[in-house]
N, CA and C atoms as a LAMMPS dump frame, in Angstrom:
ITEM: TIMESTEP
0
ITEM: NUMBER OF ATOMS
453
ITEM: BOX BOUNDS ff ff ff
-5.0000000000000000e+02 5.0000000000000000e+02
-5.0000000000000000e+02 5.0000000000000000e+02
-5.0000000000000000e+02 5.0000000000000000e+02
ITEM: ATOMS id mol type element x y z
1 1 1 N -31.614 -19.195 1.369
2 1 2 C -31.91 -19.188 2.789
3 1 3 C -32.885 -18.04 3.062
4 2 1 N -33.976 -18.319 3.732
5 2 2 C -34.947 -17.251 4.026
6 2 3 C -34.302 -16.143 4.857
7 3 1 N -34.822 -14.938 4.669
8 3 2 C -34.225 -13.78 5.344
9 3 3 C -34.395 -13.849 6.86
10 4 1 N -35.471 -14.462 7.351
11 4 2 C -35.674 -14.586 8.799
12 4 3 C -34.588 -15.461 9.411
13 5 1 N -34.229 -16.528 8.697
14 5 2 C -33.205 -17.429 9.207
15 5 3 C -31.838 -16.739 9.206
16 6 1 N -31.576 -15.958 8.15
17 6 2 C -30.327 -15.207 8.081
18 6 3 C -30.252 -14.191 9.216
19 7 1 N -31.348 -13.51 9.462
20 7 2 C -31.389 -12.522 10.543
21 7 3 C -31.147 -13.194 11.887
22 8 1 N -31.712 -14.371 12.066
23 8 2 C -31.537 -15.124 13.303
24 8 3 C -30.068 -15.505 13.499
25 9 1 N -29.416 -15.976 12.435
26 9 2 C -27.993 -16.327 12.519
27 9 3 C -27.138 -15.102 12.807
28 10 1 N -27.499 -14 12.17
29 10 2 C -26.767 -12.755 12.392
30 10 3 C -26.871 -12.322 13.856
31 11 1 N -28.077 -12.352 14.405
32 11 2 C -28.278 -11.955 15.805
33 11 3 C -27.517 -12.871 16.754
34 12 1 N -27.497 -14.159 16.433
35 12 2 C -26.786 -15.119 17.265
36 12 3 C -25.29 -14.805 17.281
37 13 1 N -24.733 -14.504 16.079
38 13 2 C -23.325 -14.162 15.987
39 13 3 C -23.02 -12.866 16.726
40 14 1 N -23.918 -11.889 16.615
41 14 2 C -23.71 -10.61 17.296
42 14 3 C -23.731 -10.78 18.816
43 15 1 N -24.67 -11.593 19.314
44 15 2 C -24.729 -11.838 20.763
45 15 3 C -23.431 -12.47 21.246
46 16 1 N -22.942 -13.441 20.472
47 16 2 C -21.704 -14.13 20.815
48 16 3 C -20.539 -13.137 20.823
49 17 1 N -20.489 -12.274 19.83
50 17 2 C -19.436 -11.276 19.715
51 17 3 C -19.489 -10.298 20.889
52 18 1 N -20.672 -9.816 21.2
53 18 2 C -20.838 -8.867 22.306
54 18 3 C -20.458 -9.517 23.634
55 19 1 N -20.877 -10.761 23.824
56 19 2 C -20.525 -11.487 25.053
57 19 3 C -19.014 -11.609 25.162
58 20 1 N -18.355 -11.961 24.065
59 20 2 C -16.902 -12.113 24.057
60 20 3 C -16.232 -10.787 24.405
61 21 1 N -16.69 -9.692 23.796
62 21 2 C -16.107 -8.375 24.064
63 21 3 C -16.286 -7.988 25.53
64 22 1 N -17.496 -8.212 26.058
65 22 2 C -17.765 -7.873 27.465
66 22 3 C -16.913 -8.725 28.4
67 23 1 N -16.788 -10.012 28.065
68 23 2 C -15.99 -10.924 28.887
69 23 3 C -14.53 -10.487 28.888
70 24 1 N -14.021 -10.161 27.702
71 24 2 C -12.633 -9.75 27.561
72 24 3 C -12.361 -8.468 28.357
73 25 1 N -13.273 -7.496 28.266
74 25 2 C -13.123 -6.244 28.988
75 25 3 C -13.156 -6.482 30.501
76 26 1 N -14.095 -7.289 30.941
77 26 2 C -14.214 -7.597 32.368
78 26 3 C -12.952 -8.296 32.87
79 27 1 N -12.443 -9.255 32.096
80 27 2 C -11.238 -9.988 32.476
81 27 3 C -10.045 -9.036 32.568
82 28 1 N -9.918 -8.139 31.592
83 28 2 C -8.821 -7.181 31.593
84 28 3 C -8.903 -6.278 32.823
85 29 1 N -10.1 -5.795 33.132
86 29 2 C -10.26 -4.907 34.286
87 29 3 C -9.897 -5.616 35.589
88 30 1 N -10.244 -6.904 35.673
89 30 2 C -9.932 -7.664 36.89
90 30 3 C -8.444 -7.977 36.995
91 31 1 N -7.768 -8.12 35.865
92 31 2 C -6.362 -8.522 35.849
93 31 3 C -5.446 -7.428 35.286
94 32 1 N -5.885 -6.193 35.387
95 32 2 C -5.158 -5.065 34.805
96 32 3 C -3.739 -4.954 35.335
97 33 1 N -3.571 -5.11 36.63
98 33 2 C -2.244 -4.99 37.24
99 33 3 C -1.283 -6.04 36.68
100 34 1 N -1.782 -7.257 36.459
101 34 2 C -0.94 -8.318 35.901
102 34 3 C -0.519 -7.967 34.47
103 35 1 N -1.462 -7.466 33.686
104 35 2 C -1.155 -7.071 32.314
105 35 3 C -0.064 -6.008 32.295
106 36 1 N -0.219 -4.974 33.126
107 36 2 C 0.751 -3.885 33.174
108 36 3 C 2.118 -4.373 33.639
109 37 1 N 2.118 -5.268 34.633
110 37 2 C 3.366 -5.809 35.154
111 37 3 C 4.101 -6.6 34.065
112 38 1 N 3.368 -7.469 33.333
113 38 2 C 3.975 -8.27 32.261
114 38 3 C 4.501 -7.375 31.138
115 39 1 N 3.737 -6.343 30.823
116 39 2 C 4.14 -5.422 29.767
117 39 3 C 5.427 -4.692 30.159
118 40 1 N 5.495 -4.251 31.406
119 40 2 C 6.676 -3.548 31.888
120 40 3 C 7.889 -4.473 31.89
121 41 1 N 7.698 -5.724 32.321
122 41 2 C 8.793 -6.698 32.331
123 41 3 C 9.298 -6.97 30.914
124 42 1 N 8.372 -7.105 29.982
125 42 2 C 8.741 -7.37 28.583
126 42 3 C 9.546 -6.2 28.017
127 43 1 N 9.102 -4.969 28.287
128 43 2 C 9.815 -3.787 27.797
129 43 3 C 11.216 -3.679 28.403
130 44 1 N 11.344 -3.997 29.709
131 44 2 C 12.65 -3.949 30.371
132 44 3 C 13.584 -5.004 29.796
133 45 1 N 13.043 -6.19 29.503
134 45 2 C 13.849 -7.266 28.92
135 45 3 C 14.361 -6.858 27.538
136 46 1 N 13.495 -6.256 26.765
137 46 2 C 13.879 -5.799 25.421
138 46 3 C 14.984 -4.751 25.522
139 47 1 N 14.836 -3.807 26.461
140 47 2 C 15.846 -2.771 26.64
141 47 3 C 17.169 -3.356 27.108
142 48 1 N 17.108 -4.337 28.029
143 48 2 C 18.343 -4.93 28.554
144 48 3 C 19.093 -5.716 27.49
145 49 1 N 18.375 -6.277 26.519
146 49 2 C 19.019 -7.018 25.438
147 49 3 C 19.559 -6.085 24.356
148 50 1 N 19.221 -4.818 24.448
149 50 2 C 19.698 -3.844 23.465
150 50 3 C 18.953 -3.916 22.147
151 51 1 N 17.767 -4.503 22.18
152 51 2 C 16.966 -4.618 20.96
153 51 3 C 16.214 -3.315 20.751
154 52 1 N 16.301 -2.798 19.521
155 52 2 C 15.566 -1.581 19.2
156 52 3 C 14.386 -1.951 18.317
157 53 1 N 13.263 -1.383 18.623
158 53 2 C 12.062 -1.647 17.837
159 53 3 C 12.045 -0.673 16.673
160 54 1 N 12.009 -1.207 15.456
161 54 2 C 12.098 -0.369 14.262
162 54 3 C 10.987 0.673 14.208
163 55 1 N 9.773 0.29 14.586
164 55 2 C 8.648 1.213 14.51
165 55 3 C 8.938 2.458 15.332
166 56 1 N 9.493 2.284 16.519
167 56 2 C 9.811 3.4 17.384
168 56 3 C 10.92 4.251 16.767
169 57 1 N 11.937 3.578 16.218
170 57 2 C 13.031 4.31 15.586
171 57 3 C 12.52 5.145 14.423
172 58 1 N 11.606 4.569 13.638
173 58 2 C 11.081 5.27 12.474
174 58 3 C 10.326 6.52 12.895
175 59 1 N 9.54 6.417 13.966
176 59 2 C 8.762 7.569 14.422
177 59 3 C 9.677 8.667 14.959
178 60 1 N 10.798 8.278 15.594
179 60 2 C 11.688 9.254 16.192
180 60 3 C 12.638 9.881 15.176
181 61 1 N 12.827 9.214 14.029
182 61 2 C 13.777 9.692 13.028
183 61 3 C 13.308 11.026 12.456
184 62 1 N 14.147 12.042 12.516
185 62 2 C 13.727 13.333 11.953
186 62 3 C 13.693 13.272 10.431
187 63 1 N 12.69 13.876 9.861
188 63 2 C 12.556 13.896 8.41
189 63 3 C 13.289 15.113 7.872
190 64 1 N 14.567 14.909 7.535
191 64 2 C 15.367 16.023 7.029
192 64 3 C 15.136 16.225 5.535
193 65 1 N 15.007 15.131 4.794
194 65 2 C 14.829 15.209 3.35
195 65 3 C 13.393 14.831 2.992
196 66 1 N 12.602 15.742 2.448
197 66 2 C 11.208 15.416 2.117
198 66 3 C 11.088 14.367 1.013
199 67 1 N 12.149 14.166 0.23
200 67 2 C 12.11 13.192 -0.858
201 67 3 C 12.626 11.811 -0.457
202 68 1 N 13.062 11.635 0.801
203 68 2 C 13.658 10.367 1.206
204 68 3 C 12.664 9.21 1.111
205 69 1 N 11.411 9.438 1.499
206 69 2 C 10.409 8.372 1.418
207 69 3 C 10.103 8.013 -0.028
208 70 1 N 10.02 9.027 -0.885
209 70 2 C 9.765 8.782 -2.306
210 70 3 C 10.916 7.986 -2.909
211 71 1 N 12.139 8.374 -2.561
212 71 2 C 13.328 7.705 -3.068
213 71 3 C 13.369 6.252 -2.605
214 72 1 N 13.079 6.024 -1.326
215 72 2 C 13.077 4.667 -0.764
216 72 3 C 12.033 3.797 -1.45
217 73 1 N 10.832 4.338 -1.661
218 73 2 C 9.745 3.583 -2.301
219 73 3 C 10.089 3.237 -3.743
220 74 1 N 10.646 4.199 -4.489
221 74 2 C 11.04 3.938 -5.879
222 74 3 C 12.121 2.857 -5.936
223 75 1 N 13.064 2.914 -5.007
224 75 2 C 14.164 1.948 -4.971
225 75 3 C 13.627 0.553 -4.657
226 76 1 N 12.708 0.462 -3.694
227 76 2 C 12.152 -0.84 -3.314
228 76 3 C 11.292 -1.441 -4.408
229 77 1 N 10.398 -0.641 -4.97
230 77 2 C 9.437 -1.168 -5.944
231 77 3 C 10.007 -1.377 -7.333
232 78 1 N 10.825 -0.42 -7.797
233 78 2 C 11.243 -0.437 -9.196
234 78 3 C 12.745 -0.503 -9.413
235 79 1 N 13.517 -0.346 -8.346
236 79 2 C 14.968 -0.414 -8.471
237 79 3 C 15.586 0.834 -9.091
238 80 1 N 14.878 1.963 -9.018
239 80 2 C 15.423 3.218 -9.539
240 80 3 C 15.426 4.266 -8.433
241 81 1 N 16.272 5.25 -8.585
242 81 2 C 16.326 6.345 -7.61
243 81 3 C 15.421 7.479 -8.078
244 82 1 N 15.239 8.445 -7.205
245 82 2 C 14.426 9.61 -7.544
246 82 3 C 15.077 10.395 -8.684
247 83 1 N 16.407 10.433 -8.694
248 83 2 C 17.125 11.133 -9.77
249 83 3 C 16.86 10.459 -11.12
250 84 1 N 16.86 9.107 -11.128
251 84 2 C 16.582 8.372 -12.366
252 84 3 C 15.144 8.619 -12.824
253 85 1 N 14.215 8.666 -11.865
254 85 2 C 12.816 8.962 -12.172
255 85 3 C 12.718 10.333 -12.839
256 86 1 N 13.376 11.318 -12.228
257 86 2 C 13.353 12.685 -12.765
258 86 3 C 13.999 12.739 -14.155
259 87 1 N 15.058 11.947 -14.355
260 87 2 C 15.731 11.906 -15.652
261 87 3 C 14.809 11.346 -16.74
262 88 1 N 14.122 10.241 -16.428
263 88 2 C 13.176 9.647 -17.385
264 88 3 C 12.065 10.642 -17.695
265 89 1 N 11.573 11.292 -16.658
266 89 2 C 10.494 12.265 -16.817
267 89 3 C 10.938 13.453 -17.674
268 90 1 N 12.175 13.901 -17.496
269 90 2 C 12.653 15.031 -18.306
270 90 3 C 12.819 14.624 -19.772
271 91 1 N 13.212 13.365 -20.037
272 91 2 C 13.299 12.873 -21.414
273 91 3 C 11.926 12.866 -22.081
274 92 1 N 10.882 12.682 -21.263
275 92 2 C 9.503 12.684 -21.762
276 92 3 C 8.88 14.077 -21.68
277 93 1 N 9.69 15.087 -21.414
278 93 2 C 9.238 16.479 -21.266
279 93 3 C 8.187 16.652 -20.169
280 94 1 N 8.261 15.817 -19.135
281 94 2 C 7.338 15.914 -18.009
282 94 3 C 5.934 15.427 -18.316
283 95 1 N 5.791 14.683 -19.418
284 95 2 C 4.47 14.222 -19.85
285 95 3 C 4.401 12.702 -19.871
286 96 1 N 3.181 12.187 -19.931
287 96 2 C 2.938 10.753 -20.036
288 96 3 C 3.539 10.242 -21.348
289 97 1 N 4.181 9.075 -21.309
290 97 2 C 4.829 8.508 -22.496
291 97 3 C 3.823 8.069 -23.556
292 98 1 N 2.561 7.845 -23.189
293 98 2 C 1.561 7.377 -24.143
294 98 3 C 0.684 8.519 -24.65
295 99 1 N 0.028 9.217 -23.749
296 99 2 C -0.951 10.233 -24.18
297 99 3 C -0.404 11.655 -24.17
298 100 1 N 0.824 11.829 -23.74
299 100 2 C 1.496 13.145 -23.698
300 100 3 C 0.719 14.189 -22.897
301 101 1 N 0.156 13.765 -21.771
302 101 2 C -0.528 14.716 -20.897
303 101 3 C 0.102 14.677 -19.518
304 102 1 N -0.231 15.675 -18.72
305 102 2 C 0.24 15.693 -17.332
306 102 3 C -0.794 14.985 -16.475
307 103 1 N -0.432 14.658 -15.249
308 103 2 C -1.364 13.997 -14.338
309 103 3 C -2.365 15.019 -13.847
310 104 1 N -3.641 14.758 -14.101
311 104 2 C -4.691 15.725 -13.765
312 104 3 C -5.101 15.684 -12.298
313 105 1 N -4.766 14.598 -11.589
314 105 2 C -5.161 14.48 -10.187
315 105 3 C -4.22 15.223 -9.252
316 106 1 N -3.113 15.734 -9.796
317 106 2 C -2.151 16.439 -8.957
318 106 3 C -1.093 15.511 -8.38
319 107 1 N -1.222 14.212 -8.613
320 107 2 C -0.231 13.251 -8.125
321 107 3 C 0.909 13.149 -9.132
322 108 1 N 1.942 12.423 -8.734
323 108 2 C 3.069 12.182 -9.632
324 108 3 C 2.649 11.209 -10.718
325 109 1 N 3.344 11.268 -11.832
326 109 2 C 3.116 10.287 -12.888
327 109 3 C 3.632 8.932 -12.395
328 110 1 N 2.982 7.849 -12.82
329 110 2 C 3.3 6.499 -12.343
330 110 3 C 4.441 5.878 -13.129
331 111 1 N 5.23 5.063 -12.449
332 111 2 C 6.315 4.336 -13.103
333 111 3 C 5.718 3.08 -13.728
334 112 1 N 5.884 2.932 -15.047
335 112 2 C 5.412 1.732 -15.747
336 112 3 C 6.578 0.766 -15.87
337 113 1 N 6.318 -0.494 -15.52
338 113 2 C 7.368 -1.506 -15.591
339 113 3 C 6.799 -2.836 -16.055
340 114 1 N 7.667 -3.68 -16.599
341 114 2 C 7.281 -5.012 -17.046
342 114 3 C 7.208 -5.903 -15.81
343 115 1 N 6.093 -6.582 -15.62
344 115 2 C 5.922 -7.427 -14.442
345 115 3 C 6.737 -8.714 -14.54
346 116 1 N 7.127 -9.091 -15.749
347 116 2 C 7.927 -10.31 -15.916
348 116 3 C 9.4 -10.047 -15.635
349 117 1 N 9.929 -8.982 -16.229
350 117 2 C 11.361 -8.693 -16.089
351 117 3 C 11.669 -7.66 -15.013
352 118 1 N 10.695 -6.825 -14.677
353 118 2 C 10.898 -5.765 -13.696
354 118 3 C 11.518 -4.516 -14.308
355 119 1 N 11.772 -4.528 -15.606
356 119 2 C 12.407 -3.391 -16.287
357 119 3 C 11.434 -2.218 -16.387
358 120 1 N 11.924 -1.027 -16.06
359 120 2 C 11.12 0.193 -16.149
360 120 3 C 11.018 0.581 -17.619
361 121 1 N 9.763 0.794 -18.084
362 121 2 C 9.541 1.153 -19.489
363 121 3 C 9.382 2.651 -19.675
364 122 1 N 8.812 3.31 -18.704
365 122 2 C 8.586 4.75 -18.821
366 122 3 C 7.722 5.255 -17.692
367 123 1 N 7.317 6.505 -17.812
368 123 2 C 6.471 7.161 -16.816
369 123 3 C 5.136 7.468 -17.487
370 124 1 N 4.041 7.033 -16.832
371 124 2 C 2.704 7.188 -17.408
372 124 3 C 1.762 7.886 -16.446
373 125 1 N 0.695 8.462 -17.024
374 125 2 C -0.371 9.002 -16.179
375 125 3 C -1.168 7.814 -15.637
376 126 1 N -1.982 8.057 -14.64
377 126 2 C -2.729 6.964 -14.005
378 126 3 C -3.681 6.272 -14.981
379 127 1 N -4.308 7.045 -15.868
380 127 2 C -5.236 6.45 -16.834
381 127 3 C -4.53 5.443 -17.726
382 128 1 N -3.418 5.837 -18.296
383 128 2 C -2.677 4.953 -19.205
384 128 3 C -2.09 3.758 -18.454
385 129 1 N -1.573 4.005 -17.253
386 129 2 C -0.966 2.932 -16.478
387 129 3 C -2.003 1.879 -16.085
388 130 1 N -3.166 2.31 -15.617
389 130 2 C -4.203 1.343 -15.242
390 130 3 C -4.783 0.653 -16.463
391 131 1 N -4.853 1.354 -17.596
392 131 2 C -5.348 0.726 -18.825
393 131 3 C -4.443 -0.431 -19.23
394 132 1 N -3.135 -0.209 -19.178
395 132 2 C -2.198 -1.285 -19.502
396 132 3 C -2.321 -2.438 -18.51
397 133 1 N -2.519 -2.104 -17.269
398 133 2 C -2.667 -3.132 -16.238
399 133 3 C -3.915 -3.972 -16.429
400 134 1 N -4.998 -3.333 -16.853
401 134 2 C -6.262 -4.055 -17.031
402 134 3 C -6.226 -5.034 -18.197
403 135 1 N -5.391 -4.75 -19.192
404 135 2 C -5.293 -5.694 -20.313
405 135 3 C -4.078 -6.61 -20.149
406 136 1 N -3.449 -6.58 -18.977
407 136 2 C -2.298 -7.425 -18.644
408 136 3 C -1.143 -7.263 -19.632
409 137 1 N -0.928 -6.067 -20.119
410 137 2 C 0.158 -5.753 -21.05
411 137 3 C 0.141 -6.646 -22.287
412 138 1 N -1.053 -7.096 -22.675
413 138 2 C -1.202 -8.011 -23.813
414 138 3 C -1.402 -7.216 -25.102
415 139 1 N -0.439 -7.312 -26.012
416 139 2 C -0.472 -6.55 -27.263
417 139 3 C -1.642 -6.988 -28.144
418 140 1 N -1.954 -8.285 -28.151
419 140 2 C -3.052 -8.761 -29.008
420 140 3 C -4.391 -8.161 -28.576
421 141 1 N -4.605 -8.02 -27.288
422 141 2 C -5.844 -7.388 -26.796
423 141 3 C -5.855 -5.919 -27.205
424 142 1 N -4.721 -5.268 -27.11
425 142 2 C -4.618 -3.865 -27.496
426 142 3 C -4.91 -3.687 -28.986
427 143 1 N -4.393 -4.604 -29.818
428 143 2 C -4.675 -4.54 -31.258
429 143 3 C -6.161 -4.737 -31.536
430 144 1 N -6.793 -5.663 -30.798
431 144 2 C -8.239 -5.894 -30.954
432 144 3 C -9.032 -4.648 -30.548
433 145 1 N -8.567 -3.968 -29.501
434 145 2 C -9.223 -2.739 -29.061
435 145 3 C -9.121 -1.659 -30.121
436 146 1 N -7.931 -1.536 -30.746
437 146 2 C -7.737 -0.541 -31.812
438 146 3 C -8.646 -0.857 -33.004
439 147 1 N -8.698 -2.131 -33.364
440 147 2 C -9.564 -2.544 -34.48
441 147 3 C -11.027 -2.231 -34.162
442 148 1 N -11.427 -2.485 -32.908
443 148 2 C -12.795 -2.23 -32.473
444 148 3 C -13.117 -0.737 -32.579
445 149 1 N -12.209 0.099 -32.116
446 149 2 C -12.437 1.553 -32.148
447 149 3 C -12.489 2.094 -33.577
448 150 1 N -11.715 1.492 -34.481
449 150 2 C -11.697 1.955 -35.866
450 150 3 C -12.949 1.545 -36.627
451 151 1 N -13.582 0.451 -36.229
452 151 2 C -14.764 -0.016 -36.963
453 151 3 C -16.031 0.711 -36.59
């Protein structure tokens, strides 16, 4: 498609988008009181039903334990607690299970797990973890890579 035609289509889409935005803003300004009234009614109905909005509860919840989010994320993603993570890491002497190095980016070492079974295999640095991910945990590809490097 010639660039002039593409530019023409782009300008047409932009005009349509700008018109829509202007129309929407104008409509809102003309009907602002109705919007506010409906919003207030909806909030009152929610309160009267005793429904709590999780997002609001989460924002109001005091963060007493700095590790609670880490623990929750580990439990959801991998089925392990922060204590189990720390235990695995201490068995590995705080190092990556493959290259025996610490994480150079300052982040935590990543939890490596089997995508088929969900079983946690160990704790790896980001380089090793992404390398395994890129070859889809395929041992034959890894063997071919080793053979390639040796030749």
